[in-house]
DSSP file (Angstrom, degrees, kcal/mol; ACC not computed):
  #  RESIDUE AA STRUCTURE BP1 BP2  ACC     N-H-->O    O-->H-N    N-H-->O    O-->H-N    TCO  KAPPA ALPHA  PHI   PSI    X-CA   Y-CA   Z-CA
    1    1 A M              0   0    0      0, 0.0     2,-0.1     0, 0.0     0, 0.0   0.000 360.0 360.0 360.0 134.6    0.0    0.0    0.0
    2    2 A T     >  -     0   0    0      1,-0.1     4,-1.9     4,-0.0     5,-0.2  -0.262 360.0-105.9 -77.6 168.6    1.4    3.3   -0.9
    3    3 A E  H  > S+     0   0    0      1,-0.2     4,-2.6     2,-0.2     5,-0.2   0.925 123.0  52.2 -60.4 -42.0    1.5    6.4    1.3
    4    4 A T  H  > S+     0   0    0      1,-0.2     4,-2.2     2,-0.2    -1,-0.2   0.917 109.8  47.4 -59.2 -44.4   -1.3    7.9   -0.7
    5    5 A E  H  > S+     0   0    0      1,-0.2     4,-1.7     2,-0.2    -1,-0.2   0.812 110.8  52.1 -69.4 -27.9   -3.5    4.9   -0.3
    6    6 A K  H  X S+     0   0    0     -4,-1.9     4,-2.3     2,-0.2    -2,-0.2   0.884 110.5  47.9 -71.4 -40.5   -2.7    4.8    3.5
    7    7 A L  H  X S+     0   0    0     -4,-2.6     4,-2.1     2,-0.2    -2,-0.2   0.901 111.3  49.8 -64.4 -40.9   -3.8    8.4    3.8
    8    8 A Q  H  X S+     0   0    0     -4,-2.2     4,-2.1     2,-0.2    -2,-0.2   0.886 110.9  50.6 -65.9 -40.1   -7.0    7.8    1.8
    9    9 A A  H  X S+     0   0    0     -4,-1.7     4,-1.9     2,-0.2    -2,-0.2   0.895 110.0  49.9 -68.0 -39.1   -7.7    4.7    4.1
   10   10 A V  H  X S+     0   0    0     -4,-2.3     4,-2.5     2,-0.2    -2,-0.2   0.926 111.4  49.9 -62.9 -43.5   -7.2    6.9    7.3
   11   11 A W  H  X S+     0   0    0     -4,-2.1     4,-2.6     1,-0.2    -2,-0.2   0.893 111.1  47.6 -61.5 -43.3   -9.6    9.5    5.8
   12   12 A H  H  X S+     0   0    0     -4,-2.1     4,-2.2     2,-0.2    -1,-0.2   0.842 110.3  52.2 -71.5 -32.7  -12.2    6.9    5.1
   13   13 A L  H  X S+     0   0    0     -4,-1.9     4,-2.2     2,-0.2    -2,-0.2   0.946 111.7  47.9 -65.1 -47.8  -11.9    5.4    8.7
   14   14 A Y  H  X S+     0   0    0     -4,-2.5     4,-1.3     1,-0.2    -2,-0.2   0.918 110.7  51.0 -57.6 -45.3  -12.4    8.9   10.1
   15   15 A E  H  <>S+     0   0    0     -4,-2.6     5,-3.3     1,-0.2     6,-0.3   0.909 111.1  47.3 -59.5 -44.8  -15.4    9.5    7.8
   16   16 A S  H ><5S+     0   0    0     -4,-2.2     3,-1.0     1,-0.2    -1,-0.2   0.838 110.0  51.2 -70.4 -31.9  -17.1    6.2    8.9
   17   17 A E  H 3<5S+     0   0    0     -4,-2.2    -1,-0.2     1,-0.2    -2,-0.2   0.734 114.1  46.8 -77.8 -18.9  -16.5    6.8   12.6
   18   18 A H  T ><5S-     0   0    0     -4,-1.3     3,-1.7    -3,-0.3    -1,-0.2  -0.012 118.2-107.7-111.8  29.0  -18.1   10.3   12.2
   19   19 A Q  T < 5 -     0   0    0     -3,-1.0    -3,-0.2     1,-0.3    -4,-0.1   0.744  64.0 -72.1  54.2  29.5  -21.1    9.2   10.2
   20   20 A H  T 3 <S+     0   0    0     -5,-3.3    -1,-0.3    -6,-0.2    -4,-0.1   0.763  85.6 158.8  60.6  28.0  -19.7   10.8    6.9
   21   21 A K    <   -     0   0    0     -3,-1.7    -1,-0.2    -6,-0.3    -3,-0.1  -0.496  54.7 -83.2 -73.7 150.6  -20.4   14.4    8.2
   22   22 A P        -     0   0    0      0, 0.0     2,-0.3     0, 0.0    -1,-0.1  -0.230  60.2-179.7 -52.5 139.3  -18.4   17.2    6.6
   23   23 A A        -     0   0    0     -3,-0.1     2,-0.3     4,-0.0    -8,-0.0  -0.942  25.5-122.9-142.1 163.3  -15.0   17.5    8.2
   24   24 A R    >>  -     0   0    0     -2,-0.3     4,-1.9     1,-0.1     3,-0.5  -0.786  28.4-117.1-106.0 154.2  -11.9   19.6    8.1
   25   25 A M  H 3> S+     0   0    0     -2,-0.3     4,-2.7     1,-0.2     5,-0.2   0.872 111.2  55.4 -57.3 -46.4   -8.4   18.2    7.5
   26   26 A P  H 3> S+     0   0    0      0, 0.0     4,-2.4     0, 0.0    -1,-0.2   0.824 106.7  52.6 -61.5 -28.9   -7.0   19.2   10.9
   27   27 A E  H <> S+     0   0    0     -3,-0.5     4,-2.5     2,-0.2    -2,-0.2   0.934 110.2  47.1 -63.8 -48.5   -9.8   17.4   12.7
   28   28 A A  H  X S+     0   0    0     -4,-1.9     4,-2.7     2,-0.2     5,-0.2   0.918 113.2  49.3 -63.5 -43.9   -9.1   14.2   10.7
   29   29 A I  H  X S+     0   0    0     -4,-2.7     4,-2.4     2,-0.2     5,-0.2   0.924 110.1  49.8 -62.6 -42.9   -5.3   14.5   11.4
   30   30 A A  H  X S+     0   0    0     -4,-2.4     4,-2.1    -5,-0.2    -1,-0.2   0.923 112.4  48.2 -62.6 -41.5   -5.7   15.1   15.1
   31   31 A W  H  X S+     0   0    0     -4,-2.5     4,-1.6     2,-0.2    -2,-0.2   0.934 113.3  46.9 -61.2 -46.4   -8.1   12.0   15.3
   32   32 A A  H  <>S+     0   0    0     -4,-2.7     5,-3.0     1,-0.2     6,-0.7   0.838 112.4  50.6 -68.4 -32.0   -5.6    9.8   13.3
   33   33 A A  H ><5S+     0   0    0     -4,-2.4     3,-1.2    -5,-0.2    -1,-0.2   0.909 109.4  50.6 -71.2 -38.2   -2.7   11.0   15.5
   34   34 A K  H 3<5S+     0   0    0     -4,-2.1    -2,-0.2     1,-0.3    -1,-0.2   0.838 112.9  45.8 -65.1 -35.5   -4.6   10.2   18.6
   35   35 A K  T 3<5S-     0   0    0     -4,-1.6    -1,-0.3    -5,-0.1    -2,-0.2   0.325 113.5-119.1 -90.0   6.3   -5.4    6.7   17.3
   36   36 A N  T < 5S+     0   0    0     -3,-1.2    -3,-0.2    -4,-0.1    -2,-0.1   0.849  74.0 131.8  57.0  37.8   -1.7    6.2   16.2
   37   37 A L      < +     0   0    0     -5,-3.0     2,-0.4    -6,-0.1    -4,-0.2   0.564  59.1  61.7 -89.1 -12.3   -2.7    5.8   12.6
   38   38 A L        -     0   0    0     -6,-0.7     4,-0.1     1,-0.1    -2,-0.0  -0.940  66.4-154.2-122.6 140.3    0.0    8.2   11.4
   39   39 A R        +     0   0    0     -2,-0.4    -1,-0.1     2,-0.1     3,-0.1   0.853  69.4  88.7 -80.4 -34.1    3.7    7.8   11.8
   40   40 A E  S    S-     0   0    0      1,-0.1    -2,-0.1     6,-0.1     2,-0.0  -0.263  89.8 -96.5 -70.1 149.9    4.7   11.4   11.7
   41   41 A P        -     0   0    0      0, 0.0    -1,-0.1     0, 0.0    -2,-0.1  -0.302  24.6-130.2 -67.1 151.2    4.8   13.4   14.9
   42   42 A A        +     0   0    0      4,-0.1     5,-0.1    -3,-0.1    -2,-0.0   0.055  59.4 136.9 -94.6  25.9    1.8   15.5   15.6
   43   43 A A  S  > S-     0   0    0      1,-0.1     4,-2.2     4,-0.0     3,-0.3  -0.334  72.2-101.6 -65.2 159.5    3.8   18.7   16.3
   44   44 A V  H  > S+     0   0    0      1,-0.3     4,-1.6     2,-0.2     5,-0.2   0.890 123.9  45.6 -55.9 -47.1    2.3   21.8   14.7
   45   45 A P  H  > S+     0   0    0      0, 0.0     4,-1.8     0, 0.0    -1,-0.3   0.888 113.1  51.7 -61.9 -34.6    4.7   21.9   11.8
   46   46 A G  H  > S+     0   0    0     -3,-0.3     4,-2.3     1,-0.2    -2,-0.2   0.843 106.0  56.1 -69.8 -31.0    4.1   18.1   11.3
   47   47 A I  H  X S+     0   0    0     -4,-2.2     4,-3.1     2,-0.2    -1,-0.2   0.929 105.6  49.6 -65.0 -46.7    0.4   18.6   11.3
   48   48 A K  H  X S+     0   0    0     -4,-1.6     4,-2.1     2,-0.2     5,-0.2   0.903 111.6  49.3 -60.3 -43.2    0.6   21.1    8.4
   49   49 A V  H  X S+     0   0    0     -4,-1.8     4,-2.6     1,-0.2    -1,-0.2   0.952 112.3  47.7 -64.4 -47.9    2.7   18.7    6.4
   50   50 A L  H  X S+     0   0    0     -4,-2.3     4,-3.3     1,-0.2     5,-0.3   0.912 108.2  55.2 -59.6 -46.1    0.3   15.8    7.1
   51   51 A E  H  X S+     0   0    0     -4,-3.1     4,-2.2     1,-0.2    -1,-0.2   0.891 110.5  46.0 -57.4 -36.8   -2.7   18.0    6.1
   52   52 A R  H  X S+     0   0    0     -4,-2.1     4,-2.6     2,-0.2     5,-0.2   0.939 113.8  49.1 -70.8 -44.7   -1.1   18.8    2.7
   53   53 A K  H  X S+     0   0    0     -4,-2.6     4,-2.4    -5,-0.2    -2,-0.2   0.937 113.6  45.1 -57.8 -47.7   -0.2   15.1    2.2
   54   54 A M  H  X S+     0   0    0     -4,-3.3     4,-3.0     2,-0.2     5,-0.3   0.923 111.4  53.0 -65.4 -44.6   -3.7   13.9    3.0
   55   55 A A  H  X S+     0   0    0     -4,-2.2     4,-1.9    -5,-0.3    -1,-0.2   0.939 111.9  45.9 -59.2 -42.4   -5.3   16.6    0.9
   56   56 A N  H  X S+     0   0    0     -4,-2.6     4,-1.0     1,-0.2    -1,-0.2   0.892 111.8  51.1 -64.4 -37.5   -3.2   15.6   -2.1
   57   57 A A  H  < S+     0   0    0     -4,-2.4     3,-0.4    -5,-0.2     4,-0.2   0.910 111.2  48.0 -65.1 -37.8   -3.9   11.9   -1.5
   58   58 A L  H >< S+     0   0    0     -4,-3.0     3,-1.1     1,-0.2    15,-0.6   0.838 105.3  58.8 -73.7 -27.3   -7.7   12.6   -1.4
   59   59 A R  H 3< S+     0   0    0     -4,-1.9    -1,-0.2    -5,-0.3    -2,-0.2   0.747 102.1  56.4 -72.5 -20.4   -7.6   14.7   -4.5
   60   60 A Q  T 3< S+     0   0    0     -4,-1.0     2,-0.6    -3,-0.4    -1,-0.2   0.463  80.9 102.2 -85.9   0.2   -6.1   11.6   -6.4
   61   61 A E    <   +     0   0    0     -3,-1.1    11,-1.9    -4,-0.2    12,-0.6  -0.797  49.0 169.7 -95.8 123.2   -8.9    9.2   -5.6
   62   62 A Y  E     -A   71   0A   0     -2,-0.6     2,-0.3     9,-0.3     9,-0.2  -0.844  11.9-179.2-124.4 153.8  -11.3    8.8   -8.5
   63   63 A D  E     -A   70   0A   0      7,-2.4     7,-2.8    -2,-0.3     2,-0.4  -0.893  22.9-120.5-142.5 177.5  -14.2    6.4   -9.3
   64   64 A T  E     -A   69   0A   0     -2,-0.3     2,-0.4     5,-0.2     5,-0.2  -0.973  19.5-175.4-127.3 138.5  -16.6    5.9  -12.2
   65   65 A Y  E >  S-A   68   0A   0      3,-2.7     3,-2.1    -2,-0.4    -2,-0.0  -0.977  76.1 -20.4-136.6 118.8  -20.3    6.2  -12.2
   66   66 A K  T 3  S-     0   0    0     -2,-0.4     3,-0.1     1,-0.3    -1,-0.1   0.871 129.8 -49.6  48.2  43.4  -22.4    5.3  -15.4
   67   67 A G  T 3  S+     0   0    0      1,-0.2     2,-0.5     0, 0.0    -1,-0.3   0.429 115.9 115.2  83.2  -1.4  -19.2    5.8  -17.5
   68   68 A H  E <   -A   65   0A   0     -3,-2.1    -3,-2.7     2,-0.0     2,-0.4  -0.869  58.8-139.8-103.8 130.8  -18.4    9.2  -15.9
   69   69 A R  E     +A   64   0A   0     -2,-0.5     2,-0.3    -5,-0.2    -5,-0.2  -0.748  28.8 172.8 -90.6 138.3  -15.2    9.6  -13.9
   70   70 A Y  E     -A   63   0A   0     -7,-2.8    -7,-2.4    -2,-0.4     2,-0.4  -0.981  38.5-102.0-142.6 157.2  -15.4   11.7  -10.8
   71   71 A R  E >   -A   62   0A   0     -2,-0.3     3,-1.0    -9,-0.2    -9,-0.3  -0.630  27.8-150.9 -74.2 124.7  -13.3   12.7   -7.8
   72   72 A V  T 3  S+     0   0    0    -11,-1.9    -1,-0.1    -2,-0.4   -10,-0.1   0.899  91.0  38.8 -64.1 -44.1  -14.5   10.7   -4.8
   73   73 A N  T 3  S+     0   0    0    -15,-0.6    -1,-0.3   -12,-0.6     2,-0.1  -0.185  77.7 156.0-103.4  39.9  -13.6   13.3   -2.1
   74   74 A H    <   -     0   0    0     -3,-1.0     2,-0.0     1,-0.1   -15,-0.0  -0.456  49.4-104.0 -73.3 140.0  -14.6   16.5   -3.9
   75   75 A A        -     0   0    0     -2,-0.1     2,-0.4     1,-0.0    -1,-0.1  -0.298  32.5-155.6 -64.2 142.4  -15.4   19.3   -1.4
   76   76 A V        -     0   0    0     -3,-0.1     2,-0.4    -2,-0.0    -1,-0.0  -0.970  14.2-128.5-123.5 135.8  -19.0   20.2   -0.8
   77   77 A N              0   0    0     -2,-0.4     0, 0.0     1,-0.1     0, 0.0  -0.660 360.0 360.0 -78.9 135.2  -20.2   23.6    0.5
   78   78 A V              0   0    0     -2,-0.4    -1,-0.1   -56,-0.0     0, 0.0   0.337 360.0 360.0-126.3 360.0  -22.4   23.2    3.4
């Protein structure tokens, strides 16, 4: 499993534990750090690095529906 796939899996675990409610990256990173799902330290600079890495990983996740490709984790305004 690549780092990107690991970060995507962490995000999906976070989402499922929080009933797929809209969330912000810092909340997901803090949750994952508390559960020891991330290797990097949870220091403030480390958190920003992890946020960028997770955001990039989530942008790369695509699926297809009725022949149309779409981004799985596309942001939604609430």
